[in-house]
N, CA, C and O atoms as a GROMACS GRO file, in nm:
protein
  436
    1MET      N    1   2.524  -3.215  -0.306
    1MET     CA    2   2.571  -3.267  -0.153
    1MET      C    3   2.769  -3.256  -0.139
    1MET      O    4   2.826  -3.261  -0.030
    2PHE      N    5   2.834  -3.243  -0.259
    2PHE     CA    6   2.955  -3.189  -0.179
    2PHE      C    7   2.985  -3.095  -0.144
    2PHE      O    8   3.059  -3.072  -0.048
    3GLY      N    9   2.903  -2.979  -0.255
    3GLY     CA   10   2.909  -2.853  -0.220
    3GLY      C   11   2.902  -2.780  -0.079
    3GLY      O   12   2.967  -2.679  -0.050
    4ILE      N   13   2.821  -2.842  -0.003
    4ILE     CA   14   2.733  -2.823   0.118
    4ILE      C   15   2.914  -2.883   0.195
    4ILE      O   16   2.995  -2.810   0.253
    5ALA      N   17   2.928  -3.024   0.167
    5ALA     CA   18   3.010  -3.090   0.311
    5ALA      C   19   3.152  -3.002   0.282
    5ALA      O   20   3.252  -3.003   0.353
    6GLY      N   21   3.126  -2.902   0.120
    6GLY     CA   22   3.306  -2.882   0.134
    6GLY      C   23   3.293  -2.765   0.246
    6GLY      O   24   3.367  -2.750   0.343
    7GLY      N   25   3.200  -2.699   0.213
    7GLY     CA   26   3.167  -2.568   0.259
    7GLY      C   27   3.208  -2.563   0.420
    7GLY      O   28   3.291  -2.496   0.482
    8ALA      N   29   3.127  -2.648   0.455
    8ALA     CA   30   3.143  -2.680   0.617
    8ALA      C   31   3.259  -2.687   0.673
    8ALA      O   32   3.310  -2.613   0.757
    9VAL      N   33   3.308  -2.807   0.606
    9VAL     CA   34   3.496  -2.831   0.617
    9VAL      C   35   3.566  -2.714   0.586
    9VAL      O   36   3.660  -2.703   0.664
   10GLY      N   37   3.559  -2.600   0.487
   10GLY     CA   38   3.602  -2.538   0.517
   10GLY      C   39   3.598  -2.434   0.581
   10GLY      O   40   3.696  -2.360   0.593
   11ASP      N   41   3.450  -2.406   0.648
   11ASP     CA   42   3.366  -2.324   0.765
   11ASP      C   43   3.515  -2.341   0.933
   11ASP      O   44   3.592  -2.269   0.996
   12LEU      N   45   3.466  -2.493   0.924
   12LEU     CA   46   3.514  -2.561   1.021
   12LEU      C   47   3.709  -2.501   1.029
   12LEU      O   48   3.757  -2.453   1.132
   13VAL      N   49   3.770  -2.516   0.931
   13VAL     CA   50   3.924  -2.519   0.881
   13VAL      C   51   3.966  -2.358   0.921
   13VAL      O   52   4.061  -2.314   0.986
   14MET      N   53   3.861  -2.293   0.860
   14MET     CA   54   3.906  -2.158   0.867
   14MET      C   55   3.812  -2.082   1.025
   14MET      O   56   3.820  -1.961   1.046
   15GLY      N   57   3.752  -2.152   1.094
   15GLY     CA   58   3.718  -2.099   1.187
   15GLY      C   59   3.646  -1.962   1.163
   15GLY      O   60   3.692  -1.849   1.176
   16ALA      N   61   3.483  -2.013   1.114
   16ALA     CA   62   3.437  -1.944   1.017
   16ALA      C   63   3.340  -1.913   1.163
   16ALA      O   64   3.329  -2.003   1.247
   17GLU      N   65   3.267  -1.770   1.183
   17GLU     CA   66   3.180  -1.756   1.250
   17GLU      C   67   3.112  -1.650   1.177
   17GLU      O   68   3.172  -1.548   1.144
   18TYR      N   69   3.014  -1.668   1.155
   18TYR     CA   70   2.847  -1.577   1.093
   18TYR      C   71   2.776  -1.514   1.238
   18TYR      O   72   2.748  -1.587   1.333
   19HIS      N   73   2.750  -1.353   1.236
   19HIS     CA   74   2.677  -1.264   1.315
   19HIS      C   75   2.601  -1.182   1.230
   19HIS      O   76   2.635  -1.103   1.141
   20VAL      N   77   2.481  -1.218   1.277
   20VAL     CA   78   2.333  -1.112   1.226
   20VAL      C   79   2.382  -1.035   1.292
   20VAL      O   80   2.417  -1.065   1.407
   21LEU      N   81   2.407  -0.864   1.218
   21LEU     CA   82   2.423  -0.762   1.240
   21LEU      C   83   2.231  -0.710   1.294
   21LEU      O   84   2.127  -0.761   1.254
   22ARG      N   85   2.250  -0.593   1.394
   22ARG     CA   86   2.170  -0.498   1.436
   22ARG      C   87   2.206  -0.410   1.430
   22ARG      O   88   2.326  -0.387   1.449
   23PRO      N   89   2.092  -0.292   1.391
   23PRO     CA   90   1.952  -0.329   1.418
   23PRO      C   91   1.916  -0.406   1.245
   23PRO      O   92   2.016  -0.434   1.179
   24THR      N   93   1.782  -0.434   1.183
   24THR     CA   94   1.782  -0.431   1.100
   24THR      C   95   1.700  -0.277   1.017
   24THR      O   96   1.665  -0.174   1.075
   25GLY      N   97   1.685  -0.313   0.853
   25GLY     CA   98   1.659  -0.227   0.751
   25GLY      C   99   1.536  -0.204   0.815
   25GLY      O  100   1.491  -0.203   0.930
   26PRO      N  101   1.466  -0.170   0.612
   26PRO     CA  102   1.329  -0.083   0.573
   26PRO      C  103   1.303  -0.290   0.614
   26PRO      O  104   1.397  -0.359   0.656
   27GLY      N  105   1.171  -0.343   0.590
   27GLY     CA  106   1.131  -0.431   0.575
   27GLY      C  107   1.239  -0.551   0.644
   27GLY      O  108   1.236  -0.673   0.628
   28ASN      N  109   1.280  -0.515   0.679
   28ASN     CA  110   1.343  -0.646   0.795
   28ASN      C  111   1.440  -0.681   0.695
   28ASN      O  112   1.468  -0.801   0.706
   29CYS      N  113   1.494  -0.632   0.616
   29CYS     CA  114   1.659  -0.657   0.558
   29CYS      C  115   1.715  -0.657   0.702
   29CYS      O  116   1.698  -0.588   0.802
   30THR      N  117   1.812  -0.799   0.659
   30THR     CA  118   1.918  -0.820   0.785
   30THR      C  119   2.030  -0.814   0.674
   30THR      O  120   2.014  -0.825   0.552
   31ALA      N  121   2.157  -0.793   0.753
   31ALA     CA  122   2.285  -0.802   0.729
   31ALA      C  123   2.367  -0.931   0.791
   31ALA      O  124   2.403  -0.938   0.908
   32VAL      N  125   2.387  -1.013   0.709
   32VAL     CA  126   2.483  -1.122   0.810
   32VAL      C  127   2.630  -1.148   0.746
   32VAL      O  128   2.660  -1.181   0.631
   33VAL      N  129   2.694  -1.127   0.834
   33VAL     CA  130   2.843  -1.154   0.839
   33VAL      C  131   2.872  -1.295   0.807
   33VAL      O  132   2.781  -1.373   0.836
   34ARG      N  133   2.993  -1.351   0.747
   34ARG     CA  134   3.068  -1.473   0.775
   34ARG      C  135   3.171  -1.432   0.786
   34ARG      O  136   3.213  -1.406   0.673
   35GLU      N  137   3.275  -1.398   0.894
   35GLU     CA  138   3.395  -1.372   0.938
   35GLU      C  139   3.511  -1.519   0.883
   35GLU      O  140   3.458  -1.622   0.843
   36ALA      N  141   3.606  -1.512   0.887
   36ALA     CA  142   3.686  -1.661   0.903
   36ALA      C  143   3.843  -1.600   0.894
   36ALA      O  144   3.863  -1.484   0.857
   37SER      N  145   3.936  -1.680   0.926
   37SER     CA  146   4.054  -1.682   0.939
   37SER      C  147   4.168  -1.767   0.946
   37SER      O  148   4.162  -1.845   1.041
   38PHE      N  149   4.251  -1.774   0.890
   38PHE     CA  150   4.410  -1.880   0.920
   38PHE      C  151   4.502  -1.809   0.883
   38PHE      O  152   4.525  -1.718   0.803
   39LEU      N  153   4.581  -1.909   1.007
   39LEU     CA  154   4.740  -1.836   1.000
   39LEU      C  155   4.750  -1.692   1.017
   39LEU      O  156   4.718  -1.644   1.125
   40MET      N  157   4.797  -1.606   0.906
   40MET     CA  158   4.780  -1.418   0.935
   40MET      C  159   4.751  -1.360   0.800
   40MET      O  160   4.822  -1.286   0.732
   41SER      N  161   4.579  -1.430   0.764
   41SER     CA  162   4.499  -1.339   0.650
   41SER      C  163   4.374  -1.350   0.726
   41SER      O  164   4.375  -1.403   0.837
   42GLY      N  165   4.270  -1.305   0.676
   42GLY     CA  166   4.198  -1.308   0.748
   42GLY      C  167   4.067  -1.253   0.618
   42GLY      O  168   4.101  -1.231   0.501
   43GLY      N  169   3.945  -1.241   0.659
   43GLY     CA  170   3.901  -1.209   0.549
   43GLY      C  171   3.707  -1.218   0.627
   43GLY      O  172   3.667  -1.251   0.738
   44GLY      N  173   3.635  -1.171   0.503
   44GLY     CA  174   3.499  -1.225   0.562
   44GLY      C  175   3.402  -1.144   0.434
   44GLY      O  176   3.450  -1.057   0.362
   45GLU      N  177   3.253  -1.196   0.424
   45GLU     CA  178   3.160  -1.161   0.315
   45GLU      C  179   3.041  -1.095   0.416
   45GLU      O  180   3.005  -1.130   0.528
   46ALA      N  181   2.998  -0.992   0.335
   46ALA     CA  182   2.826  -0.982   0.383
   46ALA      C  183   2.735  -1.015   0.292
   46ALA      O  184   2.772  -1.034   0.176
   47TYR      N  185   2.593  -1.029   0.328
   47TYR     CA  186   2.500  -1.078   0.276
   47TYR      C  187   2.378  -1.009   0.350
   47TYR      O  188   2.370  -0.964   0.464
   48ALA      N  189   2.283  -1.017   0.246
   48ALA     CA  190   2.180  -0.977   0.232
   48ALA      C  191   2.079  -1.042   0.246
   48ALA      O  192   2.083  -1.148   0.183
   49VAL      N  193   1.965  -1.023   0.316
   49VAL     CA  194   1.855  -1.207   0.380
   49VAL      C  195   1.726  -1.040   0.396
   49VAL      O  196   1.742  -0.933   0.456
   50GLY      N  197   1.653  -1.074   0.343
   50GLY     CA  198   1.547  -1.045   0.319
   50GLY      C  199   1.434  -1.099   0.357
   50GLY      O  200   1.466  -1.167   0.455
   51ARG      N  201   1.333  -1.110   0.342
   51ARG     CA  202   1.170  -1.132   0.391
   51ARG      C  203   1.197  -1.307   0.345
   51ARG      O  204   1.210  -1.387   0.437
   52THR      N  205   1.203  -1.342   0.238
   52THR     CA  206   1.266  -1.506   0.255
   52THR      C  207   1.369  -1.589   0.332
   52THR      O  208   1.385  -1.709   0.309
   53GLY      N  209   1.414  -1.545   0.393
   53GLY     CA  210   1.543  -1.629   0.450
   53GLY      C  211   1.687  -1.606   0.418
   53GLY      O  212   1.792  -1.581   0.477
   54LEU      N  213   1.644  -1.626   0.303
   54LEU     CA  214   1.778  -1.631   0.201
   54LEU      C  215   1.872  -1.484   0.118
   54LEU      O  216   1.852  -1.372   0.071
   55ALA      N  217   1.974  -1.579   0.142
   55ALA     CA  218   2.040  -1.446   0.087
   55ALA      C  219   2.108  -1.477  -0.066
   55ALA      O  220   2.170  -1.579  -0.097
   56LEU      N  221   2.073  -1.329  -0.172
   56LEU     CA  222   2.092  -1.454  -0.275
   56LEU      C  223   2.249  -1.385  -0.404
   56LEU      O  224   2.266  -1.353  -0.522
   57GLY      N  225   2.344  -1.398  -0.244
   57GLY     CA  226   2.492  -1.353  -0.341
   57GLY      C  227   2.554  -1.297  -0.208
   57GLY      O  228   2.501  -1.285  -0.098
   58VAL      N  229   2.700  -1.261  -0.253
   58VAL     CA  230   2.745  -1.206  -0.130
   58VAL      C  231   2.750  -1.038  -0.193
   58VAL      O  232   2.781  -0.998  -0.305
   59ALA      N  233   2.706  -0.962  -0.065
   59ALA     CA  234   2.714  -0.820  -0.114
   59ALA      C  235   2.792  -0.770  -0.144
   59ALA      O  236   2.809  -0.692  -0.237
   60GLY      N  237   2.902  -0.837  -0.009
   60GLY     CA  238   3.092  -0.714  -0.032
   60GLY      C  239   3.172  -0.828   0.017
   60GLY      O  240   3.122  -0.929   0.068
   61SER      N  241   3.283  -0.811   0.002
   61SER     CA  242   3.383  -0.903   0.084
   61SER      C  243   3.486  -0.795   0.125
   61SER      O  244   3.468  -0.678   0.090
   62TRP      N  245   3.628  -0.843   0.224
   62TRP     CA  246   3.657  -0.764   0.249
   62TRP      C  247   3.801  -0.902   0.251
   62TRP      O  248   3.790  -1.021   0.221
   63THR      N  249   3.905  -0.838   0.290
   63THR     CA  250   4.041  -0.919   0.375
   63THR      C  251   4.095  -0.845   0.475
   63THR      O  252   4.026  -0.757   0.525
   64VAL      N  253   4.202  -0.863   0.513
   64VAL     CA  254   4.206  -0.796   0.677
   64VAL      C  255   4.384  -0.867   0.692
   64VAL      O  256   4.420  -0.974   0.644
   65ASP      N  257   4.435  -0.809   0.741
   65ASP     CA  258   4.532  -0.869   0.782
   65ASP      C  259   4.605  -0.897   0.924
   65ASP      O  260   4.602  -0.824   1.024
   66ASP      N  261   4.672  -1.023   0.909
   66ASP     CA  262   4.718  -1.098   1.072
   66ASP      C  263   4.571  -1.151   1.127
   66ASP      O  264   4.556  -1.171   1.247
   67GLY      N  265   4.473  -1.171   1.042
   67GLY     CA  266   4.392  -1.266   1.111
   67GLY      C  267   4.266  -1.232   1.120
   67GLY      O  268   4.170  -1.300   1.084
   68TYR      N  269   4.260  -1.038   1.210
   68TYR     CA  270   4.160  -0.959   1.223
   68TYR      C  271   4.056  -1.029   1.189
   68TYR      O  272   4.033  -1.101   1.092
   69ARG      N  273   3.974  -0.986   1.320
   69ARG     CA  274   3.790  -1.007   1.270
   69ARG      C  275   3.784  -0.884   1.286
   69ARG      O  276   3.850  -0.854   1.385
   70PRO      N  277   3.710  -0.745   1.211
   70PRO     CA  278   3.670  -0.649   1.203
   70PRO      C  279   3.541  -0.652   1.273
   70PRO      O  280   3.514  -0.564   1.354
   71VAL      N  281   3.440  -0.772   1.240
   71VAL     CA  282   3.278  -0.725   1.308
   71VAL      C  283   3.270  -0.750   1.422
   71VAL      O  284   3.224  -0.682   1.515
   72ASP      N  285   3.308  -0.833   1.420
   72ASP     CA  286   3.361  -0.945   1.639
   72ASP      C  287   3.461  -0.870   1.731
   72ASP      O  288   3.495  -0.890   1.848
   73SER      N  289   3.501  -0.765   1.625
   73SER     CA  290   3.611  -0.676   1.695
   73SER      C  291   3.508  -0.512   1.733
   73SER      O  292   3.545  -0.416   1.801
   74GLY      N  293   3.403  -0.526   1.676
   74GLY     CA  294   3.319  -0.412   1.693
   74GLY      C  295   3.370  -0.311   1.610
   74GLY      O  296   3.332  -0.194   1.603
   75THR      N  297   3.441  -0.356   1.562
   75THR     CA  298   3.543  -0.241   1.414
   75THR      C  299   3.425  -0.169   1.274
   75THR      O  300   3.475  -0.119   1.174
   76TYR      N  301   3.275  -0.177   1.293
   76TYR     CA  302   3.215  -0.130   1.188
   76TYR      C  303   3.113  -0.059   1.184
   76TYR      O  304   3.052  -0.027   1.286
   77ALA      N  305   3.086  -0.030   1.084
   77ALA     CA  306   2.959   0.041   1.083
   77ALA      C  307   2.839   0.035   0.966
   77ALA      O  308   2.833   0.063   0.846
   78LEU      N  309   2.765  -0.007   1.045
   78LEU     CA  310   2.625  -0.041   0.968
   78LEU      C  311   2.515   0.090   0.975
   78LEU      O  312   2.462   0.117   1.083
   79GLU      N  313   2.484   0.165   0.855
   79GLU     CA  314   2.389   0.290   0.798
   79GLU      C  315   2.262   0.177   0.736
   79GLU      O  316   2.270   0.074   0.669
   80TRP      N  317   2.136   0.257   0.798
   80TRP     CA  318   2.011   0.207   0.702
   80TRP      C  319   1.992   0.319   0.651
   80TRP      O  320   2.020   0.418   0.718
   81GLY      N  321   1.927   0.337   0.487
   81GLY     CA  322   1.880   0.462   0.451
   81GLY      C  323   1.703   0.431   0.426
   81GLY      O  324   1.616   0.421   0.513
   82ARG      N  325   1.695   0.426   0.336
   82ARG     CA  326   1.575   0.449   0.293
   82ARG      C  327   1.547   0.319   0.132
   82ARG      O  328   1.437   0.282   0.092
   83ASP      N  329   1.663   0.283   0.083
   83ASP     CA  330   1.697   0.234  -0.070
   83ASP      C  331   1.820   0.110   0.030
   83ASP      O  332   1.898   0.035  -0.029
   84GLY      N  333   1.811   0.115   0.140
   84GLY     CA  334   1.947  -0.006   0.177
   84GLY      C  335   2.031   0.032   0.252
   84GLY      O  336   2.023   0.141   0.308
   85GLY      N  337   2.127  -0.048   0.266
   85GLY     CA  338   2.177  -0.026   0.408
   85GLY      C  339   2.381  -0.025   0.303
   85GLY      O  340   2.412  -0.072   0.193
   86LEU      N  341   2.458   0.043   0.400
   86LEU     CA  342   2.573   0.081   0.415
   86LEU      C  343   2.718  -0.036   0.522
   86LEU      O  344   2.758  -0.032   0.638
   87LEU      N  345   2.749  -0.123   0.404
   87LEU     CA  346   2.802  -0.200   0.626
   87LEU      C  347   2.966  -0.117   0.568
   87LEU      O  348   3.004  -0.124   0.451
   88ARG      N  349   3.017  -0.068   0.642
   88ARG     CA  350   3.166  -0.020   0.616
   88ARG      C  351   3.267  -0.064   0.714
   88ARG      O  352   3.296   0.002   0.813
   89ILE      N  353   3.316  -0.166   0.685
   89ILE     CA  354   3.496  -0.245   0.729
   89ILE      C  355   3.634  -0.159   0.800
   89ILE      O  356   3.723  -0.100   0.738
   90SER      N  357   3.621  -0.170   0.921
   90SER     CA  358   3.711  -0.069   0.907
   90SER      C  359   3.869  -0.131   1.028
   90SER      O  360   3.852  -0.126   1.150
   91GLY      N  361   3.945  -0.160   0.997
   91GLY     CA  362   4.080  -0.215   1.052
   91GLY      C  363   4.145  -0.147   1.166
   91GLY      O  364   4.129  -0.026   1.182
   92THR      N  365   4.191  -0.192   1.216
   92THR     CA  366   4.260  -0.130   1.303
   92THR      C  367   4.495  -0.043   1.233
   92THR      O  368   4.544  -0.075   1.125
   93SER      N  369   4.537   0.009   1.290
   93SER     CA  370   4.652   0.050   1.278
   93SER      C  371   4.756  -0.039   1.220
   93SER      O  372   4.844  -0.027   1.135
   94THR      N  373   4.696  -0.175   1.333
   94THR     CA  374   4.876  -0.259   1.276
   94THR      C  375   4.749  -0.398   1.224
   94THR      O  376   4.807  -0.502   1.193
   95ASP      N  377   4.626  -0.401   1.217
   95ASP     CA  378   4.568  -0.518   1.139
   95ASP      C  379   4.446  -0.419   1.041
   95ASP      O  380   4.329  -0.401   1.075
   96PRO      N  381   4.497  -0.376   0.941
   96PRO     CA  382   4.401  -0.266   0.834
   96PRO      C  383   4.293  -0.358   0.765
   96PRO      O  384   4.315  -0.478   0.781
   97VAL      N  385   4.196  -0.330   0.700
   97VAL     CA  386   4.190  -0.367   0.594
   97VAL      C  387   4.235  -0.381   0.426
   97VAL      O  388   4.183  -0.306   0.344
   98VAL      N  389   4.313  -0.460   0.394
   98VAL     CA  390   4.412  -0.472   0.263
   98VAL      C  391   4.322  -0.440   0.109
   98VAL      O  392   4.369  -0.372   0.018
   99SER      N  393   4.183  -0.507   0.104
   99SER     CA  394   4.076  -0.468   0.041
   99SER      C  395   3.942  -0.493   0.042
   99SER      O  396   3.901  -0.587   0.110
  100GLY      N  397   3.870  -0.428  -0.020
  100GLY     CA  398   3.729  -0.468  -0.008
  100GLY      C  399   3.657  -0.336   0.108
  100GLY      O  400   3.690  -0.217   0.113
  101GLY      N  401   3.566  -0.397   0.178
  101GLY     CA  402   3.513  -0.350   0.314
  101GLY      C  403   3.478  -0.197   0.339
  101GLY      O  404   3.510  -0.095   0.401
  102SER      N  405   3.346  -0.283   0.195
  102SER     CA  406   3.231  -0.183   0.210
  102SER      C  407   3.140  -0.286   0.132
  102SER      O  408   3.189  -0.345   0.036
  103ALA      N  409   3.000  -0.313   0.173
  103ALA     CA  410   2.911  -0.334   0.139
  103ALA      C  411   2.792  -0.270   0.123
  103ALA      O  412   2.745  -0.215   0.223
  104ASP      N  413   2.720  -0.263   0.000
  104ASP     CA  414   2.610  -0.231  -0.011
  104ASP      C  415   2.480  -0.359   0.039
  104ASP      O  416   2.475  -0.468  -0.019
  105ILE      N  417   2.395  -0.328   0.136
  105ILE     CA  418   2.317  -0.414   0.187
  105ILE      C  419   2.157  -0.335   0.118
  105ILE      O  420   2.100  -0.229   0.143
  106ASP      N  421   2.124  -0.467   0.005
  106ASP     CA  422   1.997  -0.435  -0.046
  106ASP      C  423   1.899  -0.589  -0.091
  106ASP      O  424   1.903  -0.674  -0.180
  107CYS      N  425   1.838  -0.567   0.000
  107CYS     CA  426   1.756  -0.708  -0.024
  107CYS      C  427   1.657  -0.631  -0.138
  107CYS      O  428   1.553  -0.693  -0.114
  108GLY      N  429   1.642  -0.593  -0.181
  108GLY     CA  430   1.588  -0.578  -0.312
  108GLY      C  431   1.422  -0.520  -0.336
  108GLY      O  432   1.331  -0.566  -0.406
  109TRP      N  433   1.427  -0.424  -0.262
  109TRP     CA  434   1.296  -0.383  -0.233
  109TRP      C  435   1.219  -0.332  -0.388
  109TRP      O  436   1.102  -0.291  -0.388
   0.00000   0.00000   0.00000
């Protein structure tokens, strides 16, 4: 119970936002992103959500400069193939992605 409460408090302090990305992939595999920022740093995680509606772990993560939120700003690309999806996160020249930046979205078909 403390883990859930701690996560909720962290989301409030960091101003976390969740995004369900479209389109969905084969078998209704969905990419869900959590973005957060605090002061001069920011970051995010991507999750693959399958038929069960559960994410079984982080598919990828990234860190950006100056609290930039790439998904909220639309500077990302999501491409689906037969075997899953690839999410690419882009920054800007003034707010670059400093680590990470891509995620394999695999719902385990």
